[in-house]
C-alpha angles and dihedrals in degrees: 000000000000117000117232126199118191114197112209131034097223125127094281096044092048095045090051090049093048093051094047089047089054088059096047096255114144115235135166122204119207122197136176095225118097093227142351090266099047095102134031111250097194132156134082123268127198106222112207125221098232100041121021096023090046089055093049090049090054089050093054093243104108094110093052089046093054088059090063098053114123100219111224095005092111090074113124131205130180125195135174122237091276091059094250107152107233098170129021118176113180097208133250139271094207097083093226091136107007121174123241135173111262093220092051092051091048089051093057091048090051092047089052093065127077118258110272096024090105113061105205123201095033108126110188115224101177147346118228120202129185130177110268093008131098113252118260128218117207123201136207093246089063097256127118140190135202122215137175086234129024113193117200106217091145100118139235098342095037117179090199089059091062089065090062106022138034093202119113129190120270131211112262095208095255127101129197122209111199117231129179147147120289118240109292093006115131125194116267117242090253093051093046091050095052092049096047123198100316133010126346119204113187114184147188128163109293097003146050151160122244117187141155134199110238122217093250092057097260131118133242127178151096143259112227127213131181105220142135106269093232090062097053105036093071089060091057094080101133090265106117091198092065093053092042087053090054092050092049090054093053102037104025094100096049121106111297094242089055098042091047089051088059102037095047090056106044104086089124109020118189122203114226114178112202112239131184141182118229114284091236093050113153138143140213112264112270114191113243097013136086142151140226140181119007091349087065105032113006108184139165115278093248099103091049087228106108097097092032093054092045091057092042091052090050092051091045094050090046091048092054093048091050088051094049107024095157094045108054097166089055090048092051093046090053091048093050095044086062096035098061103056090038096055094039093059092049094043092054091046089052093051092047090050092050089060092047089056100047105017125104095276096059135149090025093050092050090048090053091047093053094042089055095043093049102037 
């Protein structure tokens, strides 16, 4: 039986490993983190019925998934910079796009795998391929492994991708700056009221506030700024006051309820520039290597499909391997033939939506987008 090495214990890699394990196909997952709890996996994800939920059904985890759903947290609200509510969707009871916590979803995927299947503390540094030989994964600790199939599920800056593609992500023009409640800090009554039950998106051309009300009464979210990267990275010096001053400059004249929402939750702001691969990214077939998730099709979060596509990729690859267990290259070719057009369509939609959110026509353009999506 072929050996399969998945590099990256994110949602896509774990979902693929779980599905293969259900069918008796041996798989090992290698991840750079020292343990499952090494890094906070926070944030809410809306898991879509035809992609993420379909993958979880195929993995036999749909009932566990349903226990994670945050009822009503899929509500969406859009305001302008003055706090005027322009769109207020109360959420759905149909569970077509329910919200769940990313960390909790990852936990059930990890728990679905046998002990030892995930090899923690194994940071991949390169993948070496040669005609007629199995690809080799080299790790930062000096070790290496060979496998019949190496799957790059290792995210935006994938080391595996470099063995099949010379394309690297580029900056989209939009930066996120992470905000959130300090330990033990609950949302004030005013902040909770402006957010509503689910997610608030407050917009003006070139900037915005995206925040959601966590189940425990805390806040998670981002401020967004359209800016050249070379103008904002010098501010990211490790000195929170410099970033706070930039945010104050851009958001200080917003409605008090909105500016307070930001300034009360930026004690430790983190800069997160938004990068993307070209929507049409694809690669020439390389025997023994393939990609999934952000490694294959990194995109902005404005189609809401990043995590969903990663899991769908994982399920699709596993299904092809199960169907062709003795012919890995045939399985991978079939998987990639479907992957490329599927991811290109979503990546283009994501890029278009990013412009709708922060372009000159916002917030009206964003309202029209949500009204069409949720109608």
